[in-house]
Each structure stands twice: as C-alpha cells, then as structure tokens.
VMD Tcl script that draws the C-alpha trace (Angstrom):
set ca {
  {-2.43 4.59 2.72}
  {0.01 1.93 4.12}
  {1.51 -0.96 2.15}
  {2.06 -4.42 2.79}
  {1.88 -7.99 1.35}
  {-0.88 -10.87 1.68}
  {0.76 -13.30 4.16}
  {-2.47 -15.69 4.21}
  {-5.94 -15.91 2.70}
  {-8.56 -18.48 3.96}
  {-11.56 -20.08 2.46}
  {-13.66 -18.34 4.75}
  {-13.31 -14.79 3.51}
  {-10.69 -13.24 5.26}
  {-7.06 -12.90 5.25}
  {-4.08 -11.39 6.89}
  {-1.49 -8.77 5.48}
  {2.24 -8.65 6.36}
  {2.69 -5.04 7.37}
  {6.67 -5.13 7.72}
  {6.32 -5.12 11.58}
  {5.73 -7.81 14.10}
  {1.99 -7.66 13.94}
  {0.09 -8.78 11.02}
  {-3.17 -6.80 9.83}
  {-6.58 -8.92 9.61}
  {-8.82 -8.05 6.64}
  {-12.21 -9.31 5.50}
  {-13.42 -9.91 1.92}
  {-15.96 -7.04 2.43}
  {-12.92 -4.52 2.81}
  {-11.44 -5.24 -0.61}
  {-11.85 -2.68 -3.21}
  {-10.97 -2.75 -7.18}
  {-11.00 -6.46 -7.23}
  {-12.70 -9.56 -5.85}
  {-11.43 -11.37 -2.65}
  {-11.14 -14.44 -4.91}
  {-8.62 -12.76 -7.38}
  {-6.15 -11.85 -4.60}
  {-3.06 -14.23 -4.07}
  {-0.56 -14.61 -1.20}
  {2.43 -12.54 -1.84}
  {0.72 -10.03 -3.52}
  {1.33 -6.29 -2.71}
  {-1.77 -4.40 -1.41}
  {-2.52 -0.86 -0.28}
  {-4.93 -0.48 2.85}
  {-5.97 2.00 5.57}
  {-5.56 0.99 9.08}
  {-9.12 0.68 10.83}
  {-10.45 -0.68 13.92}
  {-12.99 -3.74 14.13}
  {-14.82 -5.33 17.10}
  {-11.68 -7.52 17.73}
  {-8.72 -5.11 17.33}
  {-6.91 -3.54 14.26}
  {-7.97 -4.27 10.80}
  {-7.26 -3.25 7.30}
  {-9.84 -1.42 5.39}
  {-10.07 -0.39 1.59}
  {-7.69 -3.22 0.72}
  {-6.66 -2.88 -3.08}
  {-3.83 -4.24 -5.03}
  {-0.85 -1.88 -5.77}
}
mol new
graphics top color blue
foreach p $ca { graphics top sphere $p radius 0.5 }
foreach p [lrange $ca 0 end-1] q [lrange $ca 1 end] { graphics top cylinder $p $q radius 0.2 }
display resetview
C-alpha cells in the first residue's frame, strides 16, 4: 500500500491525498476503511491502494496510518 497525507476534504464526500508527487490522488468516502469519512482530517497520514475510476486514477481502501 502507498502512503500519503490528506490534502483536502470536501463536504460532498470526497477528498484528495498528497502523494508526494506532483499529482494528488482523488478518493471517495465509499473507499474509506477502518474509520468514517467524517473522522478524517486534513494533514492526516493515510495508506491507500492506487486504483482506476471512471475519470482517472483514484485511491481505494483508504485508511489511517
């Protein structure tokens, strides 16, 4: 699993992870595991798997470190 930091969360149920590269990774609240989307905070370290969504790359199986 890859690691990153939550860069931004929205009130619409999705967010973006800073992957340490020039491209942030999109994730949806339905891909959060071991906690709820509402408990995640910007700046929090997370683990995730890289997947493919209908609009491009996305993080799947997102969970706190």
